[in-house]
SEMIMI-975480 format. One line per 4 residues: number of its first residue (from 0); their letters; for each residue x, y, z of N, C-alpha, C. Coordinates in pm, whole numbers. Layout:
# SEMIMI-975480
NUM	A	X:Y:Z:X:Y:Z:X:Y:Z | ...
# end
This chain:
# SEMIMI-975480
0	MIPA	9974:-4881:11834:10020:-4972:11940:10072:-5101:11876 | 10194:-5140:11911:10253:-5261:11854:10203:-5381:11932 | 10148:-5483:11865:10098:-5601:11935:10209:-5670:12013 | 10175:-5718:12130:10271:-5797:12208:10298:-5928:12136
4	VIRT	10418:-5978:12150:10457:-6102:12082:10461:-6216:12182 | 10400:-6327:12146:10401:-6446:12230:10493:-6548:12167 | 10596:-6591:12240:10687:-6693:12187:10628:-6832:12213 | 10637:-6919:12114:10584:-7054:12127:10697:-7155:12123
8	SGAN	10666:-7275:12166:10766:-7383:12167:10773:-7455:12035 | 10692:-7415:11938:10697:-7477:11806:10575:-7561:11776 | 10478:-7570:11866:10357:-7647:11839:10269:-7572:11741 | 10220:-7641:11640:10136:-7580:11539:9998:-7554:11597
12	LGNS	9945:-7431:11581:9813:-7400:11632:9709:-7487:11563 | 9621:-7549:11641:9515:-7630:11584:9564:-7762:11528 | 9688:-7799:11559:9744:-7921:11504:9833:-7983:11609 | 9820:-8112:11631:9898:-8178:11736:10040:-8208:11692
16	TLSV	10069:-8194:11561:10204:-8225:11513:10297:-8108:11544 | 10424:-8139:11564:10524:-8038:11592:10590:-7994:11464 | 10624:-7867:11454:10693:-7815:11337:10797:-7715:11381 | 10897:-7700:11298:11003:-7603:11328:10961:-7468:11273
20	PLPY	10953:-7365:11356:10909:-7234:11307:11012:-7173:11212 | 10965:-7099:11114:11055:-7031:11022:11130:-6920:11096 | 11259:-6908:11071:11335:-6801:11138:11307:-6666:11074 | 11290:-6565:11158:11277:-6427:11113:11368:-6340:11198
24	IAHF	11462:-6273:11133:11554:-6184:11204:11545:-6046:11140 | 11522:-5945:11222:11522:-5806:11175:11648:-5736:11226 | 11705:-5656:11140:11822:-5574:11177:11782:-5428:11163 | 11795:-5352:11274:11763:-5210:11275:11892:-5130:11288
28	DLDA	11900:-5021:11213:12019:-4936:11217:11974:-4790:11208 | 12007:-4711:11310:11973:-4569:11310:12059:-4496:11206 | 11995:-4424:11117:12064:-4360:11005:12144:-4239:11051 | 12276:-4238:11018:12362:-4124:11053:12327:-4076:11194
32	FFVE	12332:-4167:11288:12273:-4147:11421:12321:-4018:11489 | 12452:-3999:11499:12504:-3883:11570:12462:-3754:11500 | 12466:-3754:11368:12424:-3636:11292:12277:-3605:11318 | 12192:-3708:11317:12049:-3687:11337:12018:-3636:11477
36	VEIL	12093:-3679:11576:12075:-3626:11712:12111:-3478:11714 | 12220:-3441:11647:12259:-3300:11641:12150:-3216:11572 | 12085:-3272:11470:11978:-3200:11401:11855:-3187:11490 | 11826:-3290:11571:11716:-3277:11666:11741:-3163:11763
40	KNPS	11866:-3147:11804:11902:-3040:11897:11899:-2903:11829 | 11930:-2900:11698:11936:-2775:11623:11882:-2799:11483 | 11749:-2789:11465:11688:-2821:11335:11741:-2738:11218 | 11802:-2622:11244:11854:-2539:11135:11970:-2607:11062
44	LRGQ	12026:-2714:11120:12136:-2786:11057:12091:-2877:10944 | 11959:-2905:10938:11911:-3000:10837:11941:-2951:10696 | 11988:-3044:10612:12017:-3012:10474:12159:-2965:10450 | 12236:-2944:10557:12373:-2898:10542:12470:-3016:10545
48	PLIV	12586:-3002:10481:12689:-3106:10495:12750:-3100:10635 | 12729:-3204:10714:12773:-3206:10854:12870:-3320:10876 | 12969:-3295:10959:13064:-3398:11000:13072:-3397:11152 | 13055:-3514:11213:13073:-3528:11357:13204:-3601:11380
52	GGSS	13288:-3544:11466:13416:-3608:11494:13518:-3511:11547 | 13641:-3557:11558:13749:-3473:11609:13782:-3363:11510 | 13801:-3242:11561:13825:-3128:11475:13973:-3101:11449 | 14060:-3169:11523:14203:-3145:11507:14254:-3214:11381
56	ARGV	14379:-3183:11346:14439:-3243:11226:14449:-3395:11240 | 14460:-3443:11366:14470:-3587:11390:14333:-3653:11409 | 14226:-3573:11407:14093:-3627:11430:14044:-3711:11314 | 13939:-3786:11340:13878:-3869:11237:13729:-3840:11231
60	VTTC	13668:-3875:11119:13524:-3859:11100:13453:-3973:11173 | 13366:-3939:11267:13286:-4040:11334:13168:-4079:11247 | 13097:-3980:11198:12990:-4002:11101:12966:-3870:11030 | 12885:-3872:10925:12859:-3750:10849:12720:-3759:10788
64	SYEA	12668:-3644:10753:12536:-3639:10689:12547:-3689:10545 | 12431:-3724:10488:12432:-3771:10350:12472:-3658:10254 | 12449:-3533:10296:12491:-3420:10214:12644:-3412:10204 | 12715:-3460:10309:12861:-3465:10304:12910:-3590:10231
68	RVFG	12833:-3696:10237:12875:-3821:10174:12881:-3811:10022 | 12801:-3725:9964:12804:-3713:9818:12937:-3656:9770 | 13014:-3595:9860:13146:-3544:9826:13256:-3648:9851 | 13216:-3767:9900:13313:-3872:9925:13356:-3885:10069
72	VRSA	13299:-3805:10158:13333:-3814:10301:13275:-3943:10358 | 13354:-4014:10440:13311:-4140:10498:13355:-4150:10643 | 13290:-4236:10718:13329:-4261:10857:13471:-4316:10861 | 13544:-4280:10968:13682:-4324:10993:13784:-4257:10902
76	MPMG	13740:-4164:10819:13831:-4090:10732:13904:-3983:10813 | 14033:-3959:10788:14101:-3848:10856:14029:-3717:10830 | 14016:-3635:10934:13941:-3511:10921:14000:-3419:10815 | 14133:-3416:10806:14196:-3332:10706:14153:-3367:10565
80	KALQ	14148:-3497:10535:14106:-3540:10402:13958:-3509:10379 | 13876:-3528:10484:13733:-3502:10470:13708:-3356:10435 | 13782:-3265:10498:13762:-3123:10472:13821:-3081:10337 | 13917:-3157:10287:13964:-3131:10150:13854:-3166:10050
84	LCPQ	13784:-3278:10075:13678:-3322:9986:13555:-3231:9997 | 13528:-3184:10118:13407:-3104:10142:13442:-2987:10235 | 13512:-2885:10183:13557:-2774:10268:13444:-2693:10329 | 13325:-2699:10271:13212:-2624:10324:13140:-2696:10437
88	ALVL	13186:-2816:10473:13119:-2894:10578:13131:-2824:10714 | 13029:-2840:10795:13030:-2790:10932:13071:-2906:11023 | 13179:-2888:11098:13231:-2994:11185:13175:-2974:11326 | 13112:-3079:11378:13055:-3077:11513:13136:-3170:11602
92	PGAR	13171:-3127:11724:13255:-3210:11810:13185:-3334:11864 | 13054:-3332:11870:12980:-3447:11923:12954:-3435:12072 | 12841:-3489:12114:12801:-3486:12255:12759:-3626:12295 | 12852:-3703:12351:12826:-3845:12377:12711:-3866:12476
96	HDYS	12693:-3772:12568:12583:-3788:12663:12449:-3791:12590 | 12432:-3702:12491:12307:-3699:12415:12289:-3827:12334 | 12397:-3878:12276:12387:-4000:12196:12348:-4119:12284 | 12407:-4128:12401:12370:-4236:12494:12224:-4224:12535
100	HYSR	12178:-4102:12557:12038:-4078:12596:11942:-4130:12490 | 11965:-4093:12365:11875:-4136:12258:11889:-4286:12231 | 12009:-4340:12245:12026:-4484:12228:11944:-4560:12330 | 11942:-4511:12453:11862:-4576:12558:11713:-4567:12525
104	QVTD	11670:-4454:12470:11529:-4441:12433:11489:-4548:12331 | 11570:-4564:12227:11540:-4663:12124:11545:-4803:12184 | 11644:-4829:12270:11653:-4960:12335:11527:-4991:12414 | 11476:-4893:12487:11355:-4914:12569:11234:-4944:12482
108	IIAA	11222:-4877:12368:11108:-4900:12278:11113:-5042:12222 | 11233:-5085:12179:11247:-5220:12125:11224:-5324:12234 | 11278:-5300:12353:11263:-5395:12463:11118:-5414:12503 | 11038:-5307:12493:10897:-5315:12530:10814:-5392:12428
112	AAPL	10863:-5404:12305:10783:-5466:12199:10834:-5603:12156 | 10965:-5623:12157:11024:-5743:12097:11045:-5854:12199 | 11029:-5979:12158:11049:-6091:12249:11195:-6117:12281 | 11283:-6091:12184:11426:-6118:12202:11503:-6024:12111
116	FEKA	11598:-5949:12168:11677:-5859:12084:11819:-5850:12136 | 11906:-5806:12046:12048:-5788:12075:12086:-5646:12039 | 12151:-5577:12131:12202:-5444:12102:12346:-5460:12056 | 12367:-5451:11924:12499:-5477:11868:12592:-5359:11883
120	SIDE	12537:-5238:11892:12616:-5118:11913:12522:-5008:11960 | 12575:-4889:11974:12494:-4779:12025:12377:-4746:11933 | 12387:-4782:11803:12283:-4745:11707:12237:-4862:11621 | 12261:-4985:11666:12233:-5102:11582:12175:-5214:11668
124	FYVD	12067:-5277:11617:11995:-5378:11694:11953:-5495:11603 | 11954:-5616:11660:11896:-5733:11595:11775:-5777:11677 | 11668:-5816:11609:11546:-5863:11677:11510:-5999:11622 | 11496:-6098:11710:11458:-6233:11670:11306:-6246:11679
128	LTGM	11241:-6265:11565:11094:-6275:11559:11049:-6413:11516 | 11135:-6512:11536:11104:-6650:11497:10978:-6699:11567 | 10888:-6756:11491:10762:-6808:11545:10650:-6706:11546 | 10682:-6582:11520:10583:-6476:11527:10478:-6485:11416
132	DRFH	10515:-6550:11303:10424:-6558:11189:10298:-6637:11222 | 10297:-6708:11334:10176:-6782:11376:10069:-6687:11428 | 10110:-6564:11463:10015:-6472:11526:10003:-6339:11450 | 10109:-6298:11380:10109:-6168:11315:10175:-6176:11178
136	DVYA	10151:-6075:11097:10228:-6054:10976:10362:-5995:11021 | 10469:-6072:11011:10598:-6030:11066:10647:-5901:11002 | 10634:-5892:10872:10681:-5774:10801:10604:-5649:10846 | 10472:-5660:10854:10389:-5546:10897:10422:-5507:11041
140	WTIQ	10445:-5607:11126:10478:-5578:11267:10611:-5503:11276 | 10708:-5543:11194:10839:-5479:11197:10830:-5335:11147 | 10746:-5312:11046:10724:-5175:10998:10662:-5090:11109 | 10568:-5148:11183:10506:-5076:11294:10609:-5038:11400
144	LRES	10700:-5130:11429:10803:-5100:11529:10891:-4986:11480 | 10930:-4989:11354:11010:-4880:11298:10937:-4747:11310 | 10809:-4745:11274:10732:-4621:11282:10720:-4572:11425 | 10709:-4665:11520:10700:-4628:11661:10828:-4561:11709
148	ITRQ	10943:-4617:11667:11072:-4559:11705:11085:-4417:11651 | 11051:-4399:11524:11063:-4267:11461:10966:-4168:11525 | 10845:-4212:11553:10743:-4123:11610:10782:-4078:11752 | 10837:-4169:11831:10867:-4136:11971:11001:-4063:11989
152	TGLP	11095:-4084:11897:11227:-4023:11913:11258:-3914:11811 | 11190:-3915:11698:11222:-3822:11591:11340:-3864:11507 | 11391:-3984:11528:11510:-4032:11459:11473:-4122:11341 | 11536:-4106:11225:11514:-4199:11115:11588:-4330:11142
156	ISFG	11527:-4441:11103:11588:-4572:11126:11551:-4664:11011 | 11646:-4744:10967:11624:-4839:10858:11625:-4980:10914 | 11559:-5072:10843:11567:-5212:10885:11569:-5305:10764 | 11628:-5422:10787:11622:-5532:10694:11562:-5652:10765
160	LSSN	11481:-5728:10698:11417:-5846:10756:11445:-5966:10667 | 11494:-6074:10727:11522:-6194:10650:11529:-6314:10744 | 11590:-6421:10696:11594:-6545:10772:11715:-6554:10865 | 11814:-6463:10850:11932:-6470:10936:11993:-6331:10953
164	KLVA	12086:-6320:11047:12144:-6191:11082:12221:-6129:10965 | 12298:-6211:10895:12382:-6158:10787:12298:-6095:10677 | 12200:-6167:10627:12119:-6115:10516:12035:-5997:10563 | 11986:-6001:10687:11908:-5889:10740:11993:-5762:10745
168	KMAT	12118:-5776:10790:12206:-5658:10796:12235:-5604:10657 | 12261:-5692:10562:12289:-5647:10426:12166:-5585:10362 | 12048:-5635:10398:11924:-5575:10347:11908:-5433:10404 | 11944:-5415:10530:11937:-5281:10589:12028:-5185:10514
172	NEAK	12150:-5231:10485:12244:-5145:10413:12191:-5103:10277 | 12118:-5194:10211:12060:-5160:10081:11938:-5070:10095 | 11871:-5075:10210:11750:-4995:10230:11780:-4852:10272 | 11899:-4827:10323:11935:-4693:10370:11937:-4593:10254
176	PNGY	11904:-4466:10286:11869:-4412:10417:11718:-4415:10443 | 11683:-4438:10569:11546:-4427:10619:11448:-4512:10538 | 11486:-4638:10516:11399:-4728:10443:11396:-4866:10505 | 11334:-4960:10438:11328:-5097:10488:11313:-5193:10372
180	LYIP	11357:-5316:10396:11361:-5416:10289:11342:-5555:10348 | 11253:-5631:10288:11225:-5768:10333:11275:-5865:10227 | 11360:-5959:10268:11409:-6065:10180:11340:-6195:10224 | 11240:-6244:10150:11165:-6363:10191:11253:-6488:10195
184	HGQE	11207:-6588:10266:11276:-6716:10274:11292:-6775:10134 | 11412:-6821:10105:11442:-6880:9975:11493:-6779:9874 | 11487:-6649:9906:11532:-6546:9813:11667:-6485:9852 | 11730:-6541:9955:11854:-6482:10007:11964:-6477:9900
188	AAFL	11989:-6590:9834:12096:-6596:9735:12069:-6503:9619 | 11944:-6497:9574:11908:-6409:9462:11928:-6263:9499 | 11899:-6227:9624:11920:-6090:9669:12068:-6054:9673 | 12150:-6147:9720:12293:-6120:9735:12368:-6124:9602
192	APLP	12323:-6204:9508:12400:-6232:9386:12453:-6109:9314 | 12374:-6005:9291:12427:-5892:9213:12511:-5794:9293 | 12521:-5811:9424:12592:-5713:9506:12743:-5727:9490 | 12816:-5617:9491:12963:-5622:9483:13020:-5698:9601
196	IGRM	13130:-5768:9582:13187:-5851:9688:13227:-5769:9810 | 13260:-5642:9790:13300:-5558:9902:13188:-5527:9998 | 13063:-5556:9961:12949:-5531:10050:12936:-5639:10157 | 13003:-5751:10139:12990:-5862:10234:13071:-5831:10361
200	PGVG	13007:-5830:10479:13082:-5812:10603:13193:-5917:10616 | 13311:-5874:10650:13423:-5966:10663:13517:-5964:10545 | 13472:-5908:10432:13558:-5895:10315:13624:-5757:10320 | 13747:-5753:10370:13820:-5629:10379:13885:-5591:10248
204	PHAE	13954:-5476:10245:14017:-5429:10120:14116:-5529:10062 | 14193:-5598:10149:14292:-5693:10099:14225:-5812:10031 | 14125:-5873:10099:14054:-5987:10040:13979:-5945:9915 | 13920:-5826:9916:13847:-5779:9798:13941:-5765:9679
208	RRLL	14059:-5712:9703:14155:-5695:9595:14196:-5829:9535 | 14218:-5929:9620:14259:-6060:9571:14146:-6128:9493 | 14024:-6110:9538:13910:-6168:9468:13890:-6101:9332 | 13907:-5970:9329:13893:-5899:9203:13999:-5944:9102
212	ELGI	14117:-5976:9152:14224:-6026:9064:14185:-6158:9000 | 14098:-6235:9066:14048:-6361:9008:13930:-6338:8914 | 13886:-6215:8903:13772:-6186:8819:13640:-6199:8891 | 13643:-6212:9024:13520:-6225:9104:13477:-6085:9147
216	TTLG	13369:-6036:9092:13324:-5900:9121:13195:-5895:9203 | 13114:-6000:9196:12986:-6000:9267:12978:-6122:9360 | 12884:-6116:9453:12864:-6228:9545:12810:-6350:9473 | 12735:-6327:9366:12686:-6440:9286:12802:-6516:9222
220	ELSC	12899:-6442:9169:13017:-6507:9110:13098:-6578:9217 | 13105:-6519:9335:13178:-6582:9446:13112:-6713:9488 | 12979:-6715:9491:12907:-6833:9540:12928:-6956:9453 | 12959:-6937:9326:12974:-7053:9236:13117:-7071:9188
224	YPSQ	13212:-7001:9250:13352:-7015:9210:13405:-7149:9262 | 13490:-7218:9188:13541:-7350:9231:13604:-7344:9370 | 13564:-7437:9455:13608:-7435:9595:13759:-7446:9609 | 13821:-7534:9531:13964:-7557:9545:14044:-7431:9511
228	ALSS	14006:-7364:9405:14077:-7242:9366:14058:-7132:9470 | 13939:-7126:9527:13910:-7024:9627:13987:-7052:9756 | 13996:-7181:9792:14068:-7220:9914:14217:-7190:9903 | 14274:-7207:9784:14416:-7178:9766:14444:-7030:9784
232	LLGC	14343:-6948:9764:14358:-6803:9777:14330:-6755:9918 | 14224:-6808:9980:14178:-6755:10109:14192:-6854:10224 | 14234:-6975:10198:14252:-7073:10304:14119:-7119:10363 | 14118:-7142:10495:14000:-7199:10561:13880:-7103:10559
236	WAEE	13903:-6975:10535:13796:-6877:10530:13713:-6889:10402 | 13767:-6958:10301:13704:-6962:10170:13565:-7026:10173 | 13553:-7142:10237:13425:-7213:10236:13318:-7134:10311 | 13355:-7075:10424:13259:-6995:10500:13213:-6874:10418
240	LRRR	13305:-6814:10345:13270:-6699:10263:13175:-6739:10151 | 13197:-6857:10091:13106:-6905:9986:12966:-6931:10042 | 12960:-6987:10163:12831:-7012:10227:12756:-6880:10250 | 12830:-6781:10296:12767:-6651:10320:12719:-6587:10191
244	ACGH	12797:-6603:10085:12757:-6549:9955:12629:-6615:9903 | 12603:-6736:9950:12479:-6806:9915:12363:-6769:10008 | 12392:-6688:10111:12287:-6644:10202:12273:-6728:10327 | 12372:-6812:10358:12366:-6897:10477:12444:-6834:10592
248	HEGE	12385:-6834:10710:12451:-6779:10828:12380:-6832:10952 | 12459:-6876:11050:12401:-6939:11170:12413:-6852:11296 | 12457:-6728:11282:12473:-6644:11400:12341:-6623:11474 | 12343:-6635:11605:12222:-6622:11686:12211:-6481:11743
252	VKPY	12088:-6438:11764:12064:-6312:11833:12091:-6334:11981 | 12184:-6258:12034:12224:-6275:12174:12141:-6183:12263 | 12069:-6239:12359:11980:-6158:12442:12053:-6041:12507 | 11986:-5926:12506:12044:-5805:12565:11996:-5792:12709
256	HVAK	12089:-5773:12800:12056:-5754:12941:12123:-5627:12990 | 12050:-5547:13067:12109:-5427:13124:12131:-5442:13274 | 12089:-5555:13330:12096:-5570:13476:12233:-5615:13524 | 12318:-5663:13434:12449:-5711:13474:12535:-5597:13527
260	SVST	12622:-5628:13621:12709:-5526:13677:12839:-5588:13723 | 12940:-5503:13740:13068:-5542:13796:13096:-5445:13910 | 13135:-5497:14025:13156:-5409:14140:13270:-5460:14226 | 13319:-5373:14309:13418:-5409:14410:13401:-5315:14529
264	EHTF	13434:-5364:14646:13428:-5280:14766:13533:-5327:14865 | 13571:-5237:14953:13677:-5268:15050:13639:-5215:15187 | 13644:-5302:15287:13623:-5262:15426:13760:-5240:15490 | 13784:-5120:15541:13914:-5085:15597:13930:-5143:15738
268	EANI	14052:-5182:15772:14080:-5234:15906:14056:-5128:16011 | 14088:-5004:15977:14061:-4890:16065:13980:-4788:15987 | 13890:-4718:16051:13810:-4618:15984:13899:-4507:15926 | 13866:-4462:15804:13949:-4366:15732:13872:-4235:15713
272	SDAD	13937:-4124:15747:13876:-3993:15726:13962:-3905:15636 | 14070:-3959:15584:14161:-3887:15494:14103:-3891:15352 | 14054:-3777:15304:13987:-3772:15174:14082:-3810:15060 | 14209:-3765:15068:14304:-3797:14962:14327:-3947:14953
276	FLLS	14339:-4013:15068:14359:-4158:15068:14236:-4227:15009 | 14118:-4184:15049:13994:-4247:15000:13981:-4228:14849 | 14016:-4111:14799:14009:-4086:14656:14108:-4172:14579 | 14229:-4189:14633:14326:-4274:14565:14281:-4419:14565
280	ELLR	14216:-4462:14673:14163:-4599:14679:14049:-4615:14580 | 13964:-4513:14570:13854:-4516:14473:13908:-4525:14331 | 14016:-4451:14303:14078:-4456:14172:14125:-4598:14140 | 14194:-4659:14236:14245:-4795:14216:14131:-4893:14191
284	MTEK	14022:-4881:14267:13909:-4972:14252:13840:-4953:14118 | 13829:-4829:14073:13767:-4801:13944:13850:-4859:13831 | 13981:-4844:13840:14070:-4906:13740:14049:-5057:13735 | 14034:-5118:13852:14021:-5264:13861:13898:-5312:13788
288	IAAQ	13781:-5251:13816:13659:-5301:13754:13648:-5258:13608 | 13711:-5144:13572:13714:-5105:13431:13789:-5210:13349 | 13899:-5262:13403:13975:-5367:13335:13890:-5494:13319 | 13809:-5526:13422:13722:-5643:13412:13618:-5625:13302
292	VRAR	13564:-5504:13290:13466:-5475:13186:13531:-5486:13047 | 13653:-5431:13033:13723:-5441:12904:13751:-5586:12868 | 13789:-5666:12968:13822:-5807:12943:13701:-5883:12890 | 13581:-5839:12924:13458:-5903:12877:13405:-5837:12750
296	NLMA	13483:-5741:12697:13445:-5670:12575:13310:-5601:12591 | 13291:-5540:12709:13168:-5470:12740:13197:-5323:12766 | 13089:-5245:12774:13097:-5106:12814:12994:-5080:12922 | 13017:-4978:13003:12927:-4945:13112:12852:-4816:13080
300	GCIA	12724:-4814:13116:12642:-4694:13098:12599:-4633:13229 | 12647:-4688:13340:12609:-4636:13471:12720:-4666:13571 | 12749:-4572:13661:12850:-4591:13765:12790:-4552:13899 | 12826:-4626:14003:12776:-4598:14138:12891:-4604:14237
304	VKLR	12884:-4522:14340:12982:-4521:14449:12907:-4540:14580 | 12965:-4622:14671:12903:-4652:14800:12998:-4619:14913 | 12946:-4553:15018:13021:-4527:15141:12945:-4585:15259 | 13018:-4647:15351:12957:-4694:15476:13036:-4636:15593
308	HPSF	12964:-4581:15689:13027:-4517:15804:13038:-4615:15921 | 13112:-4580:16025:13127:-4670:16140:12994:-4710:16204 | 12892:-4625:16189:12760:-4656:16243:12686:-4758:16157 | 12749:-4801:16047:12693:-4891:15946:12586:-4824:15860
312	ETAT	12571:-4693:15874:12485:-4619:15783:12553:-4617:15646 | 12478:-4654:15542:12535:-4668:15407:12467:-4571:15312 | 12547:-4503:15232:12496:-4409:15132:12550:-4448:14995 | 12463:-4444:14894:12501:-4480:14758:12446:-4376:14661
316	RQLS	12527:-4341:14563:12481:-4255:14454:12524:-4317:14322 | 12439:-4302:14220:12474:-4353:14088:12445:-4248:13983 | 12506:-4268:13866:12497:-4169:13759:12498:-4240:13625 | 12401:-4208:13540:12404:-4258:13403:12509:-4180:13325
320	IPYT	12591:-4251:13249:12705:-4190:13180:12708:-4234:13034 | 12777:-4160:12949:12800:-4209:12812:12875:-4342:12818 | 12835:-4439:12737:12895:-4572:12740:13047:-4564:12721 | 13120:-4631:12809:13265:-4631:12801:13322:-4747:12880
324	FFDD	13452:-4778:12855:13524:-4872:12941:13664:-4820:12972 | 13686:-4690:12951:13816:-4629:12973:13828:-4573:13115 | 13939:-4604:13183:13962:-4555:13319:13950:-4403:13327 | 14017:-4333:13235:14024:-4187:13246:13890:-4120:13225
328	ELIP	13792:-4192:13166:13658:-4137:13152:13570:-4175:13271 | 13596:-4290:13331:13516:-4336:13445:13557:-4267:13575 | 13686:-4243:13592:13737:-4189:13719:13676:-4053:13754 | 13663:-3957:13661:13600:-3829:13699:13457:-3845:13748
332	FARE	13381:-3939:13690:13245:-3963:13738:13247:-4023:13879 | 13339:-4118:13903:13350:-4177:14037:13386:-4070:14139 | 13479:-3984:14102:13521:-3876:14192:13405:-3781:14221 | 13328:-3747:14117:13213:-3658:14134:13112:-3717:14233
336	LFLK	13083:-3846:14219:12988:-3912:14310:13043:-3917:14452 | 13173:-3947:14465:13234:-3952:14598:13223:-3817:14669 | 13253:-3709:14599:13250:-3576:14661:13108:-3535:14700 | 13008:-3588:14631:12870:-3560:14669:12829:-3639:14794
340	LYQP	12891:-3757:14812:12857:-3842:14926:12938:-3810:15051 | 13065:-3775:15033:13158:-3765:15146:13140:-3635:15223 | 13135:-3646:15352:13131:-3531:15443:13270:-3515:15503 | 13340:-3404:15475:13478:-3387:15520:13495:-3415:15669
344	GTPV	13596:-3496:15698:13626:-3529:15836:13550:-3649:15890 | 13448:-3693:15818:13367:-3807:15864:13438:-3937:15829 | 13464:-4024:15927:13534:-4150:15897:13450:-4243:15810 | 13521:-4320:15729:13457:-4416:15637:13505:-4556:15671
348	RLLG	13409:-4647:15681:13440:-4787:15713:13456:-4870:15586 | 13371:-4842:15485:13370:-4921:15361:13356:-4827:15243 | 13426:-4860:15135:13419:-4786:15010:13393:-4884:14896 | 13302:-4851:14808:13271:-4941:14696:13240:-4864:14569
352	VRLS	13257:-4931:14455:13223:-4872:14325:13166:-4982:14237 | 13066:-4947:14155:12998:-5045:14070:12976:-4986:13932 | 12996:-5069:13830:12963:-5035:13691:12847:-5122:13648 | 12746:-5063:13587:12629:-5140:13544:12581:-5090:13408
356	ELTA	12462:-5139:13366:12413:-5117:13229:12521:-5157:13129 | 12571:-5278:13147:12678:-5326:13060:12622:-5374:12927 | 12691:-5340:12821:12645:-5380:12689:12765:-5412:12601 | 12748:-5507:12511:12858:-5553:12426:12870:-5466:12303
360	QAQQ	12924:-5346:12322:12940:-5255:12209:13070:-5177:12225 | 13174:-5251:12258:13301:-5185:12288:13354:-5102:12173 | 13321:-5141:12050:13374:-5065:11938:13312:-4928:11929 | 13205:-4900:12006:13139:-4771:11998:13180:-4676:12110
364	TNLF	13290:-4706:12177:13331:-4619:12286:13378:-4486:12233 | 13446:-4407:12313:13473:-4267:12282:13523:-4247:12139 | 13431:-4212:12051:13461:-4201:11910:13523:-4066:11873 | 13545:-3983:11973:13587:-3847:11945:13729:-3819:11993
368	SDPL	13805:-3920:12031:13941:-3896:12078:14033:-4010:12035 | 14036:-4038:11904:14124:-4140:11848:14106:-4273:11920 | 13987:-4338:11909:13955:-4455:11989:14044:-4575:11965 | 14087:-4598:11839:14168:-4716:11812:14301:-4706:11885
372	RKSG	14363:-4590:11881:14490:-4571:11950:14471:-4585:12101 | 14364:-4526:12152:14339:-4530:12296:14307:-4672:12342 | 14226:-4744:12265:14195:-4883:12300:14322:-4968:12299 | 14410:-4945:12201:14535:-5019:12195:14622:-4993:12317
376	LYRA	14623:-4867:12363:14700:-4833:12483:14648:-4909:12604 | 14516:-4911:12621:14460:-4980:12736:14481:-5132:12728 | 14473:-5186:12608:14501:-5330:12593:14644:-5361:12635 | 14737:-5273:12595:14877:-5294:12633:14895:-5286:12783
380	IDDV	14828:-5190:12847:14836:-5177:12993:14780:-5302:13060 | 14665:-5349:13013:14603:-5469:13071:14694:-5590:13054 | 14760:-5601:12938:14850:-5714:12914:14969:-5711:13009 | 15027:-5593:13030:15141:-5581:13122:15101:-5620:13263
384	RARF	14985:-5574:13307:14939:-5607:13442:14908:-5756:13455 | 14855:-5816:13348:14826:-5959:13352:14954:-6041:13364 | 15061:-5996:13300:15188:-6071:13300:15270:-6046:13426 | 15272:-5920:13472:15366:-5884:13578:15299:-5839:13708
388	GKDA	15166:-5848:13714:15097:-5810:13836:15029:-5675:13823 | 14924:-5656:13904:14842:-5536:13890:14917:-5408:13927 | 15029:-5421:14002:15104:-5302:14041:15218:-5270:13945 | 15229:-5346:13835:15338:-5324:13740:15328:-5185:13677
392	LTRG	15204:-5141:13650:15178:-5006:13601:15076:-4943:13692 | 15108:-4824:13743:15020:-4758:13838:14998:-4613:13797 | 14873:-4569:13803:14841:-4431:13772:14901:-4339:13877 | 14948:-4220:13833:15014:-4128:13924:14930:-4090:14044
396	GTLQ	14801:-4072:14025:14714:-4036:14136:14710:-4138:14245 | 14732:-4266:14210:14732:-4372:14311:14855:-4359:14399 | 14970:-4327:14338:15095:-4316:14414:15095:-4196:14506 | 15035:-4084:14459:15042:-3961:14532:14929:-3941:14629
400	GKV	14829:-4033:14620:14711:-4014:14704:14621:-3902:14655 | 14635:-3867:14527:14553:-3761:14468:14485:-3814:14344 | 14366:-3759:14312:14299:-3791:14187:14298:-3667:14100
# end
């Protein structure tokens, strides 16, 4: 049983003087999450080189087992190249519903134990344990939480613990697979110093190449490189990068809430019994709130549809769904709920749709259908509608009264 955590205002126990509590941030990351879920579903897959992702020539690797990684296979790699490197790999299409299910399980376990946490993606979490050292051994408590997650879900998970989000995340990366690492206060720079510069979040291939040209190969070398020379190379980003190489980072853990929702509803001037018209209206409304969710860089894990009849009797149904913010993925769920609620020929006074269980993990949306291209398409559509009005681009089903 993980001890409950009591947050304090900073008063020292047994002492009337005030003190600033030491910051403790833990970063949890589920190891090869999609692969491990597939193994839970089919244990005979364990030990095999596995790739989860699109199977077509245009598909990409979503994630892969460590047995495939030894051949050079990596996430976001074109599937064709991955299979050239590891032709014996078994390619799995992925089941987003199962991944969302297990992600929710882990979220619930962390939410029940931690005072403050942030869900950074479907398989990644930050936990703020600042002030906890007054009551518990923070490191031991974090190990207990990890063991609880593994015991209840069967999933391996790694964590890093340190004074800030950046160092905690980098500690997790060094602890993988299925391990943990604590970087004590004051040891951040020493931990980072020997690491290659490419390990630092935010240092992409282009910046890494330019730094290597200067002879900077490690974060320790970066931290003591002359500021002026670094600024001439990287501009205003240089000083922030040097601070990070020294282990400094001010990013806060953003509280995770699942209660937020976005909804819309419409009361018709005359009661409507035309199912095609109602479905086209539902499509339009779903598009509207999906755009609002995308604009907030959120994703929805639940959708609900509401019908109200002339008698004012109201019926609502909701459905937990794989996290998404794409219209074409949300609309079939909305249609499914509508058809379960609607009685043919029965007039409808009000129609509504709601998206809830919103979470800031937009980069983790449909990873199995070329997400970058699809996200770019939706951004372009949203931009056109913002400039020229919501009717500038209209889905065919809206025009025809069909979904």
